C-alpha positions in Angstrom: 0.5 2.5 8.8 -0.1 2.6 5.1 0.3 -0.8 3.6 2.1 -0.7 0.2 -0.4 -3.0 -1.4 -3.4 -1.1 0.0 -1.9 2.1 -1.4 -1.4 0.5 -4.8 -5.0 -0.8 -4.9 -6.4 2.6 -4.0 -4.4 4.1 -6.9 -5.5 1.3 -9.1 -9.2 2.0 -8.3 -8.8 5.8 -8.9 -6.9 5.2 -12.2 -9.1 2.4 -13.6 -12.3 4.3 -12.8 -10.9 7.7 -13.8 -11.9 9.2 -10.5 -10.2 12.5 -11.2 -11.7 14.3 -8.2 -10.7 11.7 -5.7 -7.2 11.4 -4.2 -6.2 7.8 -3.8 -4.9 8.4 -0.3 -8.2 9.9 0.7 -10.0 6.5 0.3 -10.3 4.9 3.7 -9.2 1.3 3.4 -12.2 0.2 5.5 -14.7 2.4 3.6 -17.3 0.4 1.8 -16.6 0.8 -1.9 -20.1 0.2 -3.1 -22.4 1.5 -0.4 -20.1 4.3 0.9 -19.4 7.8 -0.3 -17.6 6.5 -3.4 -20.9 5.0 -4.6 -19.4 2.6 -7.0 -21.6 0.1 -8.9 -21.3 -3.3 -10.6 -19.8 -1.8 -13.7 -17.1 -0.2 -11.6 -16.5 -3.6 -9.9 -15.9 -5.1 -13.4 -13.4 -2.4 -14.2 -11.6 -3.0 -10.9 -11.5 -6.7 -11.7 -10.0 -6.1 -15.1 -7.4 -3.8 -13.5 -6.5 -6.4 -10.9 -6.0 -9.0 -13.7 -3.7 -6.6 -15.7 -1.7 -5.6 -12.6 -1.5 -8.8 -10.6 -2.6 -11.6 -13.0 -5.6 -12.4 -10.9 -8.5 -13.8 -12.7 -11.9 -13.3 -11.0 -14.2 -16.0 -12.3 -17.6 -14.6 -11.3 -19.2 -12.3 -8.9 -19.9 -14.9 -6.2 -20.8 -13.8 -2.6 -17.1 -14.6 -1.7 -15.9 -12.3 -4.4 -18.3 -9.6 -3.4 -16.9 -9.8 0.2 -13.4 -9.2 -1.2 -14.6 -6.1 -3.0 -16.2 -4.6 0.1 -13.3 -2.4 0.8 -9.6 -1.8 0.0 -8.4 -3.8 3.0 -10.3 -6.9 1.8 -9.1 -6.4 -1.8 -5.5 -6.2 -0.6 -5.9 -9.4 1.5 -7.5 -11.1 -1.6 -4.6 -10.1 -3.8 -2.1 -11.4 -1.2 -3.7 -14.9 -1.0 -3.9 -15.1 -4.8 -0.3 -14.2 -5.2 0.8 -16.9 -2.9 -1.0 -19.7 -4.7 
């Protein structure tokens, strides 16, 4: 079942990175964002981080290993946003 937050984050990725030729719903929530078919890079990660801050008020301090694990895929990002929202 499509999770609302996962759907939002997929749209956020497509919008913030201006991926015109990719439909948000076509991104698999378990697909690796950086080593997969999307082929995103560290600049894209920064853009996603900025978009997350604007949308959800989440400040990502630095690209630690923990943060990198959150950015692995959409599912992890959604879980990360949830934990940050609760705190």
